[in-house]
C-alpha positions in Angstrom: 26.4 6.9 -31.2 24.7 9.9 -32.9 21.0 9.6 -33.4 18.3 12.2 -34.2 14.9 11.2 -33.0 12.2 11.4 -35.5 9.4 13.9 -35.1 7.0 11.3 -33.8 9.4 10.0 -31.2 10.6 13.4 -30.3 7.0 14.5 -29.6 6.4 11.4 -27.5 9.6 11.8 -25.5 10.0 15.5 -25.3 8.2 15.7 -21.9 10.2 12.9 -20.3 12.2 15.4 -18.2 12.7 19.1 -17.8 15.8 21.3 -17.7 16.2 22.8 -14.3 17.8 26.1 -13.8 21.5 25.9 -13.3 22.6 26.3 -9.7 25.7 27.3 -7.9 26.2 23.7 -6.9 27.0 22.8 -10.5 30.2 24.7 -10.4 31.5 22.1 -7.9 31.4 19.5 -10.5 34.7 18.9 -12.4 35.1 17.9 -16.1 36.5 14.4 -16.6 39.1 14.2 -19.4 41.8 11.7 -20.4 39.6 8.7 -21.3 38.5 7.1 -24.5 35.0 8.4 -25.3 33.4 6.4 -28.2 29.9 7.6 -27.3 30.9 11.3 -27.3 29.3 12.0 -23.9 30.2 14.9 -21.6 31.5 13.6 -18.2 31.7 15.4 -14.9 32.7 14.1 -11.5 32.1 15.1 -7.9 34.6 14.4 -5.2 33.3 15.5 -1.8 35.7 17.1 0.7 37.0 14.6 3.2 36.3 11.5 1.0 38.5 8.6 2.2 40.7 6.4 0.1 38.8 3.4 -1.1 35.4 5.1 -1.3 32.6 3.9 -3.6 31.5 5.5 -6.8 27.9 6.1 -8.0 27.0 6.9 -11.6 23.9 9.1 -12.0 22.1 9.8 -15.3 19.6 12.4 -16.2 16.4 12.1 -18.3 15.6 13.5 -21.7 16.0 17.3 -22.1 17.9 17.5 -18.8 21.5 17.8 -18.0 23.7 15.9 -15.5 24.5 18.9 -13.3 20.9 19.8 -12.6 19.9 16.1 -12.0 22.8 15.7 -9.7 21.6 18.5 -7.5 17.8 18.3 -7.7 17.6 14.5 -7.2 19.7 14.9 -4.0 22.9 13.3 -5.1 25.2 16.2 -4.1 23.8 16.2 -0.5 24.1 12.4 -0.3 27.7 12.5 -1.6 28.7 15.2 0.9 27.0 13.3 3.7 28.3 9.8 3.0 31.6 10.6 1.2 31.4 8.8 -2.0 32.4 9.9 -5.5 29.8 10.6 -8.2 30.3 10.3 -12.0 27.7 12.5 -13.9 27.4 11.8 -17.6 25.5 14.3 -19.8 24.0 13.6 -23.2 24.6 16.0 -26.2 22.2 17.2 -28.8 24.6 15.9 -31.5 24.0 12.4 -30.2 20.3 12.8 -29.5 18.1 15.8 -30.3 16.2 15.5 -27.1 19.4 14.7 -25.1 18.1 11.2 -24.2 20.7 8.6 -23.6 20.4 6.1 -26.5 19.3 3.1 -24.5 17.6 1.6 -27.5 20.6 1.7 -29.9 22.6 -1.5 -30.2 25.7 0.6 -30.9 25.3 2.3 -27.5 23.9 -0.4 -25.2 26.1 -3.3 -26.3 29.1 -4.0 -24.1 32.2 -2.4 -25.3 30.5 0.1 -27.6 29.3 3.7 -27.7 27.8 5.5 -24.8 27.9 2.6 -22.4 31.6 2.1 -22.9 32.2 5.8 -22.5 30.6 5.6 -19.1 32.8 2.6 -18.1 35.9 4.3 -19.4 35.2 7.5 -17.5 34.4 5.6 -14.4 37.7 3.7 -14.6 39.5 7.1 -14.9 37.8 8.5 -11.8 38.5 5.3 -9.9 42.2 5.4 -10.8 42.6 9.2 -10.2 41.1 9.1 -6.7 41.9 5.6 -5.4 38.3 4.5 -5.3 37.0 0.9 -4.7 36.3 -0.6 -8.1 34.3 -3.3 -6.5 31.8 -0.8 -5.0 30.4 0.9 -8.1 26.7 1.6 -8.4 24.4 3.3 -11.0 21.1 5.1 -11.0 19.1 7.3 -13.3 15.7 8.8 -14.3 13.6 8.0 -17.4 16.1 7.6 -20.3 18.8 7.7 -17.6 16.8 5.0 -15.8 16.7 2.9 -19.0 20.4 3.4 -19.4 20.9 2.4 -15.8 19.4 -1.0 -16.9 21.9 -0.9 -19.8 24.8 -0.6 -17.4 23.5 -3.3 -15.1 22.6 -5.6 -17.9 25.6 -5.1 -20.2 28.3 -4.7 -17.4 27.0 -6.8 -14.5 30.5 -7.5 -13.4 31.2 -3.8 -12.9 28.2 -2.7 -10.9 27.1 -4.0 -7.5 23.7 -2.3 -7.5 21.4 -0.4 -9.8 18.4 1.9 -8.9 16.0 2.7 -11.7 13.8 5.7 -11.6 10.9 5.5 -14.1 13.0 3.5 -16.5 12.6 0.8 -19.1 13.5 -2.9 -18.8 16.8 -4.1 -20.2 17.0 -5.3 -23.8 13.5 -4.4 -24.8 14.2 -1.8 -27.6 16.6 -2.4 -30.4 15.9 0.8 -32.4 13.9 4.0 -32.1 10.5 2.5 -32.8 10.8 -0.7 -30.7 12.2 1.6 -27.9 9.1 3.7 -28.1 6.9 0.6 -28.0 8.8 -0.7 -24.9 7.9 2.4 -23.0 4.3 1.2 -23.0 4.5 -2.5 -23.6 7.7 -4.0 -22.2 6.5 -7.6 -21.9 6.5 -9.5 -18.6 7.6 -13.1 -19.1 10.4 -13.6 -16.5 12.4 -16.2 -18.6 12.2 -14.2 -21.8 13.3 -11.0 -20.0 16.0 -12.8 -18.0 17.4 -14.3 -21.2 18.1 -10.9 -22.5 20.5 -10.3 -19.7 22.1 -13.7 -19.8 22.4 -13.6 -23.6 24.3 -10.3 -23.3 26.8 -11.9 -21.0 27.6 -15.4 -22.4 29.7 -17.4 -19.9 29.0 -15.1 -17.0 27.2 -16.6 -14.0 27.3 -13.8 -11.5 27.3 -12.1 -9.1 24.5 -10.0 -10.5 23.7 -6.4 -9.4 21.1 -5.8 -6.7 18.2 -4.0 -8.5 15.7 -1.5 -7.2 13.0 0.1 -9.3 11.0 3.2 -8.4 8.0 4.1 -10.5 4.9 6.4 -10.1 1.5 4.8 -10.4 0.3 7.7 -12.6 3.3 7.8 -15.0 1.9 8.6 -18.4 5.2 8.7 -20.2 6.8 5.3 -19.3 4.2 2.7 -18.2 4.4 1.3 -14.7 4.3 -2.1 -16.5 8.1 -1.5 -16.7 8.3 -1.8 -12.9 6.8 -5.3 -13.2 9.0 -6.2 -16.1 12.2 -5.1 -14.3 11.2 -7.1 -11.2 10.4 -10.2 -13.3 13.6 -9.8 -15.3 16.0 -9.5 -12.4 14.3 -12.0 -10.0 14.7 -14.5 -12.9 18.4 -13.5 -13.4 19.0 -13.9 -9.7 17.2 -17.3 -9.7 14.5 -16.4 -7.3 10.7 -16.3 -7.8 8.4 -13.4 -8.5 6.4 -13.6 -5.2 7.4 -10.7 -2.9 8.8 -11.9 0.5 8.0 -8.6 2.2 5.4 -5.9 1.4 5.2 -2.6 3.3 5.0 1.1 2.9 7.7 3.8 2.9 6.5 7.4 2.4 4.0 7.3 -0.4 5.4 4.1 -1.9 4.3 0.5 -1.6 7.5 -1.5 -1.2 8.0 -5.1 -2.3 11.2 -7.0 -1.6 12.4 -10.3 -3.1 14.9 -12.3 -1.2 17.0 -15.4 -1.9 17.1 -18.5 0.3 19.6 -16.8 2.6 17.4 -13.9 3.3 19.3 -11.3 1.3 17.2 -8.8 -0.7 18.2 -8.9 -4.3 15.3 -7.1 -6.0 12.9 -4.5 -4.6 10.2 -2.3 -6.1 8.8 1.1 -4.9 5.4 1.8 -6.5 4.8 5.5 -5.6 1.2 6.4 -5.2 -0.2 9.2 -7.5 3.2 10.1 -8.8 3.6 10.8 -12.5 6.8 10.6 -14.5 9.3 11.7 -11.9 11.9 10.8 -9.3 10.8 10.6 -5.7 12.3 13.2 -3.4 11.8 14.3 0.2 13.0 17.9 0.7 14.4 18.7 4.1 17.6 18.8 6.2 17.3 15.4 8.0 19.9 12.8 7.1 17.4 10.7 5.1 15.9 13.6 3.3 17.0 15.0 -0.1 16.1 16.7 -3.3 14.2 19.7 -4.6 10.5 19.4 -5.5 9.5 20.6 -9.0 8.5 19.3 -12.3 9.8 15.7 -12.6 10.9 15.8 -8.9 7.9 14.9 -6.7 7.8 15.2 -2.9 6.8 11.6 -2.1 7.9 11.6 1.5 10.9 9.5 0.6 14.3 10.3 -0.9 14.8 7.6 -3.5 18.5 8.4 -3.6 18.9 7.8 0.1 16.8 4.6 -0.1 19.1 3.3 -2.9 22.2 4.1 -0.8 20.8 2.2 2.2 20.3 -0.8 0.0 23.8 -0.6 -1.2 25.2 -0.2 2.3 26.5 3.3 1.7 24.1 5.3 3.9 25.7 4.3 7.2 28.4 6.9 6.9 32.0 7.0 5.8 31.4 5.4 2.5 29.9 2.3 4.0 29.7 -1.0 2.1 28.9 -4.6 2.7 25.7 -6.6 2.7 22.3 -6.3 4.4 19.1 -8.2 5.2 15.7 -6.7 5.6 13.6 -9.1 7.6 9.8 -8.7 7.9 8.4 -9.6 11.3 6.8 -13.0 11.8 3.1 -12.1 12.0 2.2 -15.3 13.8 4.6 -14.4 16.7 3.9 -10.7 16.9 1.6 -9.3 19.5 1.2 -7.1 22.6 0.8 -7.4 26.3 -1.2 -5.0 28.6 -0.7 -4.5 32.3 -1.0 -2.0 35.1 1.7 0.6 35.5 3.5 -1.7 38.0 3.2 -4.7 35.7 0.2 -6.2 37.5 -2.6 -8.3 35.9 -0.8 -8.8 32.6 -2.8 -10.1 29.6 -2.2 -10.7 25.9 -3.9 -8.2 23.7 -6.8 -9.5 21.6 -6.3 -7.4 18.4 -4.1 -8.6 15.6 -2.3 -5.3 15.3 0.2 -4.7 18.2 -0.5 -1.8 20.5 1.8 0.6 22.4 0.8 3.2 25.0 -2.2 3.5 27.4 -5.5 2.0 26.3 -9.0 3.0 27.1 -9.0 0.3 29.8 -6.2 2.2 31.7 -3.6 -0.5 31.0 -0.3 0.1 29.4 0.5 -1.8 26.2 3.9 -3.1 25.1 4.4 -4.6 21.6 6.6 -7.6 20.8 7.8 -8.1 17.2 9.7 -11.3 16.2 12.3 -11.5 13.4 14.2 -14.4 11.8 17.7 -13.0 11.6 19.4 -16.3 10.8 20.4 -15.1 7.3 23.2 -13.1 8.8 26.4 -15.1 8.4 27.8 -16.3 11.7 31.1 -14.6 11.2 29.7 -11.3 10.1 30.3 -8.0 11.9 27.0 -6.1 12.2 27.6 -2.5 11.4 24.2 -1.0 11.5 20.6 -1.9 12.3 17.3 -0.1 12.5 13.6 -0.9 12.9 10.8 0.4 10.6 7.2 0.3 11.7 3.9 1.3 10.0 1.0 3.0 11.7 -2.3 1.2 11.7 -4.3 3.6 13.9 -3.8 5.8 16.9 -5.5 7.9 19.6 -4.2 11.0 21.1 -0.5 11.8 21.3 1.4 9.2 23.3 4.7 10.9 22.7 3.6 14.1 24.4 1.7 12.6 27.3 3.5 13.3 29.5 5.9 15.8 28.0 9.3 14.2 27.1 7.9 10.7 26.5 9.9 8.4 24.2 9.1 5.3 22.2 12.1 3.0 22.7 13.3 -0.2 21.2 14.4 -3.1 23.4 16.3 -6.1 21.8 16.3 -9.7 22.9 18.7 -12.2 21.5 16.3 -15.1 21.1 12.8 -14.9 22.5 11.5 -13.1 25.6 9.7 -16.3 26.6 8.2 -18.6 24.0 8.4 -17.3 20.4 4.7 -16.3 20.5 3.6 -13.4 22.7 2.7 -14.3 26.3 1.9 -12.4 29.5 5.4 -12.6 31.0 6.8 -10.7 28.0 5.5 -7.4 29.5 8.2 -7.4 32.2 10.7 -9.8 30.7 14.2 -8.4 30.6 15.7 -7.7 27.1 19.3 -8.4 26.2 19.8 -4.7 25.5 17.2 -2.1 26.6 16.6 1.2 25.0 18.9 0.7 22.0 17.0 3.1 19.7 14.0 5.5 19.7 11.2 6.0 17.2 10.2 9.7 16.7 6.6 10.8 16.7 4.7 10.1 13.5 1.0 10.0 12.6 0.8 8.3 9.2 2.7 5.9 6.9 5.9 4.4 8.2 8.8 5.5 10.5 12.3 4.2 10.9 14.0 4.2 14.3 17.3 5.7 15.1 20.3 3.5 14.5 20.7 0.8 17.2 23.4 1.4 19.8 26.4 -0.9 19.9 24.7 -2.9 22.6 21.7 -3.3 20.3 23.9 -4.5 17.5 25.5 -7.1 19.7 22.1 -8.4 20.8 21.0 -9.3 17.3 20.9 -13.1 16.9 22.7 -14.5 13.9 21.4 -18.0 14.3 17.6 -17.6 14.8 15.1 -15.3 16.4 15.6 -11.7 17.4 12.7 -10.2 19.3 12.0 -6.5 19.8 9.9 -4.9 22.5 8.4 -1.4 21.9 7.4 0.6 25.0 7.1 4.2 26.1 9.5 5.3 28.8 6.8 7.2 30.7 3.3 6.2 31.6 0.6 8.2 29.9 -1.9 10.0 32.2 -4.8 9.4 29.9 -5.8 7.3 26.9 -3.1 7.8 24.3 -2.0 4.8 22.1 -0.6 3.6 18.8 -1.4 0.5 16.9 1.2 -0.7 14.3 1.0 -3.3 11.5 2.7 -6.6 11.8 4.3 -9.0 9.3 6.0 -7.3 6.2 4.9 -3.9 7.4 7.4 -4.1 10.3 11.0 -4.6 9.1 14.3 -5.0 10.8 17.2 -3.8 8.5 20.6 -5.2 9.5 23.8 -4.1 7.6 27.0 -6.2 8.0 
């Protein structure tokens, strides 16, 4: 639906995003034609080489003054699509629709199901799915700023079409109904869970789910779209999912404080990433590692996390080959976590006295091994576990336990059940795991670090009916004081995809 922003709104929104220089990568996008386009959007698609039949599709949407091709590249979506072999639909706004090239998330003629820009996106998605034999049941959506607000439009108006939504500095669904209320919502979205949840339910009369899994990423220093929208989105979608607004897990990832909200079965349905000191931007993590992506610049901030990759992990797509399925992210049971110290031969073991588990050689000359306990009973009994990894958060450290001696490794042992009793005890130091050395955790000195993916033996050792315990130990004995303390509880998580 065509709309020209007034001078006041244009001035307020003009800085929401910036046009990046066109790159050679944009030429790899193909124009989508042959679909009904009531919203008059430009559509492009990206189909990576080697994409298998039945692959998922992700819709990605740019912010005001941007274009789809630049956002696709700079937010890391091209790298992710090449890496994990899923298709991407890339809508772009036109100046004839909106002077600042914002998606019209506040216009009823565009956000209402079956109308305008939102229906154009669904129609183009249907065309790409049909043309390439994609899995229509694995469609996902993400976007920045106005594209983030329109991500909420697609999740809220078409919940039956999208399995997951990742909002980058966006606006809560249903808040604005015209230009001026849309402008107000950017700063004052409201926060009552029932009121906000009703906006989604009222848009879908007779529909009772399933609802999309929702992630929201927002900078604490955003001066364009208030971080109050992060809270509003969490409140809205926890209410829609029928769960409370108290986070079940809290931890850190890169520069972000992470809060996860689970249902009674342990599945994460809503999660928020509050990125410290980030202004109005999408979080990227430039680099060549599998979990890294994006190009730092204006409106693309190096936050030590690739938000695109984090979204794909939540959707089950970041395990390779298009992925899919469900996942749980379990925080460790703080009351059962601990560490045991002993001599190099395992003599004179004792339970450590600090609340934060230790690994490595302490000042007393003893060698510490940490034990973390997880309730993994939320995994269905008949599920096939496809991937698992452990994420730990540094509390403090001394020296460099990974390099003393050279070639040292921090490894993960898995026990189906408990090493002894559920709480840490002296015999845990030498107790045999079900599967030893199933993964490693590379050296890190701040924030959080994820392990490598568990080996097949590690996946088989995960207990679907109760406790799974993990022991962390170094493979070689340090020759001097070198240790690491990690945080327990929600700061240590076990992610299991099935």
